[in-house]
GUSE-633309 format. One record per residue: x, y, z of N, C-alpha, C in turn. Coordinates in nm, 3 decimals, always signed. Last residue first. Layout:
// GUSE-633309
<n.u = X	n.v = Y	n.w = Z	ca.u = X	ca.v = Y	ca.w = Z	c.u = X	c.v = Y	c.w = Z>
...
This chain:
// GUSE-633309
<n.u = +0.282	n.v = -1.516	n.w = +0.655	ca.u = +0.400	ca.v = -1.583	ca.w = +0.592	c.u = +0.510	c.v = -1.633	c.w = +0.650>
<n.u = +0.130	n.v = -1.374	n.w = +0.839	ca.u = +0.082	ca.v = -1.525	ca.w = +0.806	c.u = +0.198	c.v = -1.594	c.w = +0.740>
<n.u = +0.289	n.v = -1.114	n.w = +0.876	ca.u = +0.296	ca.v = -1.224	ca.w = +0.995	c.u = +0.231	c.v = -1.363	c.w = +0.949>
<n.u = +0.203	n.v = -1.028	n.w = +0.635	ca.u = +0.331	ca.v = -1.069	ca.w = +0.661	c.u = +0.351	c.v = -1.127	c.w = +0.761>
<n.u = -0.079	n.v = -1.006	n.w = +0.663	ca.u = -0.031	ca.v = -1.084	ca.w = +0.550	c.u = +0.121	c.v = -1.132	c.w = +0.591>
<n.u = -0.102	n.v = -0.813	n.w = +0.861	ca.u = -0.157	ca.v = -0.921	ca.w = +0.873	c.u = -0.128	c.v = -1.044	c.w = +0.771>
<n.u = +0.005	n.v = -0.596	n.w = +0.759	ca.u = +0.073	ca.v = -0.658	ca.w = +0.886	c.u = +0.039	c.v = -0.814	c.w = +0.904>
<n.u = -0.164	n.v = -0.524	n.w = +0.566	ca.u = -0.029	ca.v = -0.582	ca.w = +0.524	c.u = +0.032	c.v = -0.643	c.w = +0.653>
<n.u = -0.376	n.v = -0.468	n.w = +0.715	ca.u = -0.405	ca.v = -0.577	ca.w = +0.604	c.u = -0.257	c.v = -0.636	c.w = +0.597>
<n.u = -0.288	n.v = -0.254	n.w = +0.834	ca.u = -0.333	ca.v = -0.359	ca.w = +0.941	c.u = -0.336	c.v = -0.480	c.w = +0.837>
<n.u = -0.249	n.v = -0.053	n.w = +0.608	ca.u = -0.127	ca.v = -0.115	ca.w = +0.698	c.u = -0.152	c.v = -0.230	c.w = +0.792>
<n.u = -0.520	n.v = -0.039	n.w = +0.539	ca.u = -0.392	ca.v = -0.103	ca.w = +0.448	c.u = -0.304	c.v = -0.161	c.w = +0.535>
<n.u = -0.614	n.v = +0.118	n.w = +0.768	ca.u = -0.694	ca.v = -0.015	ca.w = +0.720	c.u = -0.564	c.v = -0.108	c.w = +0.655>
<n.u = -0.462	n.v = +0.331	n.w = +0.738	ca.u = -0.466	ca.v = +0.258	ca.w = +0.864	c.u = -0.495	c.v = +0.132	c.w = +0.818>
<n.u = -0.545	n.v = +0.433	n.w = +0.475	ca.u = -0.400	ca.v = +0.403	ca.w = +0.511	c.u = -0.404	c.v = +0.309	c.w = +0.640>
<n.u = -0.806	n.v = +0.480	n.w = +0.531	ca.u = -0.769	ca.v = +0.382	ca.w = +0.423	c.u = -0.632	c.v = +0.329	c.w = +0.482>
<n.u = -0.787	n.v = +0.700	n.w = +0.708	ca.u = -0.861	ca.v = +0.559	ca.w = +0.770	c.u = -0.819	c.v = +0.452	c.w = +0.670>
<n.u = -0.644	n.v = +0.868	n.w = +0.566	ca.u = -0.566	ca.v = +0.834	ca.w = +0.686	c.u = -0.647	c.v = +0.691	c.w = +0.719>
<n.u = -0.850	n.v = +0.931	n.w = +0.367	ca.u = -0.725	ca.v = +0.871	ca.w = +0.324	c.u = -0.658	c.v = +0.806	c.w = +0.451>
<n.u = -1.047	n.v = +1.018	n.w = +0.542	ca.u = -1.075	ca.v = +0.907	ca.w = +0.468	c.u = -0.948	c.v = +0.823	c.w = +0.408>
<n.u = -0.942	n.v = +1.281	n.w = +0.621	ca.u = -0.979	ca.v = +1.159	ca.w = +0.712	c.u = -0.987	c.v = +1.043	c.w = +0.671>
<n.u = -0.913	n.v = +1.420	n.w = +0.380	ca.u = -0.783	ca.v = +1.369	ca.w = +0.442	c.u = -0.826	c.v = +1.238	c.w = +0.560>
<n.u = -1.185	n.v = +1.321	n.w = +0.155	ca.u = -1.140	ca.v = +1.396	ca.w = +0.242	c.u = -0.999	c.v = +1.308	c.w = +0.310>
<n.u = -1.106	n.v = +1.278	n.w = -0.218	ca.u = -1.183	ca.v = +1.223	ca.w = -0.081	c.u = -1.117	c.v = +1.321	c.w = +0.041>
<n.u = -1.000	n.v = +1.263	n.w = -0.467	ca.u = -1.116	ca.v = +1.342	ca.w = -0.433	c.u = -1.238	c.v = +1.297	c.w = -0.330>
<n.u = -0.733	n.v = +1.218	n.w = -0.537	ca.u = -0.845	ca.v = +1.094	ca.w = -0.538	c.u = -0.950	c.v = +1.159	c.w = -0.519>
<n.u = -0.606	n.v = +1.437	n.w = -0.482	ca.u = -0.616	ca.v = +1.377	ca.w = -0.621	c.u = -0.705	c.v = +1.291	c.w = -0.648>
<n.u = -0.660	n.v = +1.514	n.w = -0.259	ca.u = -0.718	ca.v = +1.608	ca.w = -0.344	c.u = -0.703	c.v = +1.549	c.w = -0.477>
<n.u = -0.537	n.v = +1.310	n.w = -0.102	ca.u = -0.695	ca.v = +1.341	ca.w = -0.084	c.u = -0.740	c.v = +1.430	c.w = -0.197>
<n.u = -0.295	n.v = +1.349	n.w = -0.170	ca.u = -0.334	ca.v = +1.234	ca.w = -0.225	c.u = -0.492	c.v = +1.247	c.w = -0.201>
<n.u = -0.233	n.v = +1.594	n.w = -0.042	ca.u = -0.205	ca.v = +1.576	ca.w = -0.186	c.u = -0.303	c.v = +1.479	c.w = -0.247>
<n.u = -0.241	n.v = +1.520	n.w = +0.235	ca.u = -0.354	ca.v = +1.637	ca.w = +0.179	c.u = -0.358	c.v = +1.616	c.w = +0.014>
<n.u = -0.069	n.v = +1.317	n.w = +0.248	ca.u = -0.196	ca.v = +1.279	ca.w = +0.278	c.u = -0.304	c.v = +1.393	c.w = +0.202>
<n.u = +0.195	n.v = +1.350	n.w = -0.005	ca.u = +0.124	ca.v = +1.384	ca.w = +0.138	c.u = -0.007	c.v = +1.329	c.w = +0.158>
<n.u = +0.392	n.v = +1.107	n.w = -0.139	ca.u = +0.284	ca.v = +1.209	ca.w = -0.148	c.u = +0.214	c.v = +1.231	c.w = -0.038>
<n.u = +0.618	n.v = +0.944	n.w = -0.175	ca.u = +0.622	ca.v = +1.041	ca.w = -0.089	c.u = +0.510	c.v = +1.167	c.w = -0.093>
<n.u = +0.605	n.v = +0.714	n.w = -0.321	ca.u = +0.636	ca.v = +0.833	ca.w = -0.410	c.u = +0.609	c.v = +0.957	c.w = -0.291>
<n.u = +0.609	n.v = +0.540	n.w = -0.093	ca.u = +0.708	ca.v = +0.532	ca.w = -0.215	c.u = +0.710	c.v = +0.642	c.w = -0.299>
<n.u = +0.391	n.v = +0.618	n.w = +0.088	ca.u = +0.536	ca.v = +0.583	ca.w = +0.119	c.u = +0.633	c.v = +0.554	c.w = -0.003>
<n.u = +0.192	n.v = +0.694	n.w = -0.063	ca.u = +0.204	ca.v = +0.773	ca.w = +0.049	c.u = +0.372	c.v = +0.735	c.w = +0.087>
<n.u = +0.139	n.v = +0.530	n.w = -0.321	ca.u = +0.152	ca.v = +0.682	ca.w = -0.314	c.u = +0.204	c.v = +0.739	c.w = -0.189>
<n.u = +0.144	n.v = +0.270	n.w = -0.197	ca.u = +0.264	ca.v = +0.321	ca.w = -0.279	c.u = +0.245	c.v = +0.449	c.w = -0.291>
<n.u = -0.075	n.v = +0.301	n.w = -0.021	ca.u = +0.052	ca.v = +0.285	ca.w = +0.053	c.u = +0.156	c.v = +0.321	c.w = -0.051>
<n.u = -0.265	n.v = +0.322	n.w = -0.229	ca.u = -0.260	ca.v = +0.427	ca.w = -0.110	c.u = -0.102	c.v = +0.406	c.w = -0.051>
<n.u = -0.251	n.v = +0.111	n.w = -0.388	ca.u = -0.230	ca.v = +0.246	ca.w = -0.439	c.u = -0.193	c.v = +0.339	c.w = -0.331>
<n.u = -0.307	n.v = -0.109	n.w = -0.186	ca.u = -0.184	ca.v = -0.093	ca.w = -0.270	c.u = -0.144	c.v = +0.038	c.w = -0.315>
<n.u = -0.592	n.v = -0.054	n.w = -0.165	ca.u = -0.486	ca.v = -0.038	ca.w = -0.044	c.u = -0.338	c.v = -0.014	c.w = -0.115>
<n.u = -0.683	n.v = -0.099	n.w = -0.423	ca.u = -0.706	ca.v = +0.052	ca.w = -0.357	c.u = -0.592	c.v = +0.039	c.w = -0.220>
<n.u = -0.637	n.v = -0.347	n.w = -0.470	ca.u = -0.578	ca.v = -0.274	ca.w = -0.534	c.u = -0.608	c.v = -0.120	c.w = -0.461>
<n.u = -0.554	n.v = -0.578	n.w = -0.171	ca.u = -0.647	ca.v = -0.504	ca.w = -0.246	c.u = -0.614	c.v = -0.386	c.w = -0.340>
<n.u = -0.246	n.v = -0.720	n.w = -0.126	ca.u = -0.345	ca.v = -0.617	ca.w = -0.090	c.u = -0.443	c.v = -0.585	c.w = -0.208>
<n.u = -0.052	n.v = -0.872	n.w = -0.233	ca.u = -0.171	ca.v = -0.944	ca.w = -0.207	c.u = -0.275	c.v = -0.817	c.w = -0.158>
<n.u = +0.186	n.v = -0.709	n.w = -0.296	ca.u = +0.115	ca.v = -0.755	ca.w = -0.395	c.u = -0.032	c.v = -0.829	c.w = -0.386>
<n.u = +0.257	n.v = -0.675	n.w = -0.020	ca.u = +0.201	ca.v = -0.562	ca.w = -0.110	c.u = +0.100	c.v = -0.609	c.w = -0.196>
<n.u = +0.401	n.v = -0.912	n.w = +0.001	ca.u = +0.276	ca.v = -0.898	ca.w = +0.101	c.u = +0.174	c.v = -0.775	c.w = +0.030>
<n.u = +0.614	n.v = -0.857	n.w = -0.148	ca.u = +0.539	ca.v = -0.956	ca.w = -0.183	c.u = +0.376	c.v = -0.941	c.w = -0.124>
<n.u = +0.717	n.v = -0.630	n.w = +0.005	ca.u = +0.684	ca.v = -0.614	ca.w = -0.178	c.u = +0.559	c.v = -0.744	c.w = -0.185>
<n.u = +0.777	n.v = -0.757	n.w = +0.235	ca.u = +0.697	ca.v = -0.654	ca.w = +0.231	c.u = +0.643	c.v = -0.645	c.w = +0.085>
<n.u = +0.992	n.v = -0.927	n.w = +0.138	ca.u = +0.897	ca.v = -0.984	ca.w = +0.202	c.u = +0.757	c.v = -0.880	c.w = +0.207>
<n.u = +1.182	n.v = -0.772	n.w = +0.079	ca.u = +1.108	ca.v = -0.870	ca.w = -0.044	c.u = +0.983	c.v = -0.918	c.w = +0.031>
<n.u = +1.255	n.v = -0.676	n.w = +0.300	ca.u = +1.198	ca.v = -0.576	ca.w = +0.204	c.u = +1.127	c.v = -0.657	c.w = +0.096>
<n.u = +1.319	n.v = -0.878	n.w = +0.479	ca.u = +1.215	ca.v = -0.779	ca.w = +0.496	c.u = +1.179	c.v = -0.714	c.w = +0.372>
<n.u = +1.375	n.v = -1.175	n.w = +0.290	ca.u = +1.435	ca.v = -1.076	ca.w = +0.363	c.u = +1.318	c.v = -0.985	c.w = +0.373>
<n.u = +1.310	n.v = -1.432	n.w = +0.174	ca.u = +1.237	ca.v = -1.392	ca.w = +0.298	c.u = +1.299	c.v = -1.245	c.w = +0.358>
<n.u = +1.302	n.v = -1.486	n.w = -0.210	ca.u = +1.398	ca.v = -1.453	ca.w = -0.056	c.u = +1.281	c.v = -1.423	c.w = +0.045>
<n.u = +1.152	n.v = -1.444	n.w = -0.422	ca.u = +1.160	ca.v = -1.582	ca.w = -0.336	c.u = +1.250	c.v = -1.582	c.w = -0.217>
<n.u = +0.927	n.v = -1.221	n.w = -0.527	ca.u = +1.065	ca.v = -1.261	ca.w = -0.488	c.u = +1.075	c.v = -1.384	c.w = -0.388>
<n.u = +0.729	n.v = -1.170	n.w = -0.842	ca.u = +0.753	ca.v = -1.206	ca.w = -0.703	c.u = +0.897	c.v = -1.252	c.w = -0.651>
<n.u = +0.615	n.v = -0.959	n.w = -1.095	ca.u = +0.738	ca.v = -1.049	ca.w = -1.018	c.u = +0.719	c.v = -1.050	c.w = -0.865>
<n.u = +0.339	n.v = -0.874	n.w = -1.139	ca.u = +0.422	ca.v = -0.957	ca.w = -1.184	c.u = +0.515	c.v = -1.030	c.w = -1.123>
<n.u = +0.188	n.v = -0.654	n.w = -1.068	ca.u = +0.158	ca.v = -0.817	ca.w = -0.992	c.u = +0.244	c.v = -0.903	c.w = -1.082>
<n.u = +0.148	n.v = -0.346	n.w = -0.996	ca.u = +0.266	ca.v = -0.415	ca.w = -1.055	c.u = +0.241	c.v = -0.551	c.w = -1.002>
<n.u = -0.104	n.v = -0.144	n.w = -1.075	ca.u = -0.041	ca.v = -0.216	ca.w = -1.017	c.u = +0.053	c.v = -0.317	c.w = -1.051>
<n.u = -0.060	n.v = +0.206	n.w = -1.213	ca.u = -0.090	ca.v = +0.068	ca.w = -1.258	c.u = -0.024	c.v = -0.038	c.w = -1.158>
<n.u = -0.179	n.v = +0.487	n.w = -1.030	ca.u = -0.043	ca.v = +0.407	ca.w = -1.099	c.u = -0.121	c.v = +0.260	c.w = -1.132>
<n.u = -0.436	n.v = +0.697	n.w = -1.152	ca.u = -0.353	ca.v = +0.664	ca.w = -1.070	c.u = -0.208	c.v = +0.581	c.w = -1.153>
């Protein structure tokens, strides 16, 4: 998959940068799923084939990652 970018954090609190910083705090698996789905526009079906799990599992992991991301954003 992809290599997680953990280097650069932004100091501004605009929505885009706040989300980017929050994504860096996610577990690697969650980061990769959200990155593939929302930044690379990979479909759930394609992603499930690529990582070898069912579509239901990808949806479950996506939902869990989004909940975690929301929690991180609201915390900051």
